Phi, psi and omega in degrees: 000134177256153179303131181095347176295149177283124178270314179194168175248142187229130171261127178219124179300324180294319178293320179297315179298319181295323177293318181295324176295322179293317178298318179297321179293324179296332181282344179265190182243011183271103182296324180297318180294323178298313182295319182294319181289326177292318179295328177294319178298320178296320180292336178274000173105002179283139180284165179295324178296320179293322180293320176297324179294321176297317180296325181289316185272347179055037180207144183281145170281132177285325176238128184260131177281133175258123187256152177290131181273354182200165170288154177165194177237151176280106184273339179203135179233114190250007182227166174229163182302133178092355180288150174269130181237155176249167176302334181275354182285129173274103185289311178203164176244124180248115185250128173263107186271004179290337174218126189237156170265145174230122181264127181234154177253123181254134179303145182305319183291344179256000187295333181293337183283335193270137178212153178300142179096347181290143178288155180210158171224161184224143176233149178242141181294330186274353173232076183300142175086351181258141178233146172248138180254134180212206180207165177283119181265324184206137176249118182293147190277352185233157177267138175292120185293340181271313183267348183056043178233159177254129180273135181231138180254126179249154176238135179228141170289142187215057188300321181270005176058034176288330176275123187239155180303143175072013174282156169260147183213161172261127188236141171237130176249130185262099178279161179288159181289155175242121187272162174053053182252131171270121184224160178225161174300145183303322183290348179279344181272124180253118182255127172250183181293337187244338188204174177239138183225159173226142179263120178272138173267115184268350183097161180056033178074013181260141180226155176216131178271131180236146176282140178225164172242116183270151179246233184287156175242137178215119182061237180258012183246148177235131177286138176247116183275327184205144174117340179233158175242154177301129180100348177297143177262123183244152176280123183263353177228110183262036183294339179286349175264140177279157189282337184289149181298322180297318180292325176297317179300318180296317180295317178299319180298320180291330182274343186261107182299323181297318180294322181294321181289330180282321190257355183086160182286148180253132178306143184298330183266011178287144179236134182259151179213168177225147179184190180237130180285125177266322184206143180247122175250081188298319182295325181268358183051060183214144178234144171257121187229136168264109187248159175285178179299135176245092189290335179298334180252357183074022181269136172277180172298132177195173179246131183202166177268142175232133172274154184258139172288160178300142178090352179277117181274159181241021180297124179081354180272118181213170181302133181095348182288139174265129191225156163257144178211157174244145182243141172233143180277132178272184185295335181270000179089008178266144178270128181239152179286123180260338174203154181207142178210156179287142174291140180273000000 
């Protein structure tokens, strides 16, 4: 479709009446009435050429031609000849693909980086090796509550119309640099359910886990806002730590002298776990617990009974309580709870 082409013809009693009022005004001498009736026709969608034609013929068109306002393709046609339409009816969609919008979702943690005017490029899987260059046209003001992403609108020139509606694409947005940033490799940051930590190498085989506050992530680097100083040596491979949160807590506790002095030393063969108490058998000194995976023992998530070692108290421990606990193997090879506490 080219600009100015006839898309369809429409009969509207309101348009006919407005034309007749304009013709009547032209026959009079009231310039204000002429101008007001002409402006009404413009507001109803008639072009200036059509209005001049009405003035020339001094007669209303029963059916008004609706013209294309731009070049493009008919992307959607929602009516058929003879249908009754309302002002809210979307008759058709006319898309100009020479310049297109591309909507992208930016992760919430990266939303601070994006701003209107930033350059961007896009690649398509079906045309390998080709890139289109564009820019950020608009950053939407709200985060999607379901996906936790920020929607951003990009604009790209598309003269050969290779970019088509409803395609998926790979997009890069080039944010400006951030100066004076303390950063560490991404693999050096250890994330638990409650906090973020980094393991410092103190030398002579000594390590200490410290709490940090992480900021933006870019590539393989993570910004550290608080908790480290320039020049600190960090462990970039934490394979000696197990992946479960309970094992991380145990490892952090062993590395943290302050924690050791507060909580007492932990036997080397102690294993930590987390779970929910299902039932308390106080007389039998036994608990039924649904616990998470305990990778130190190769145990998956499951529900099982644990007997308590002497001296283990049950104050505040009741059905439904979420707890941390340590296990020790007894002489018969069974694991018993050696300590237990409520999760904070």
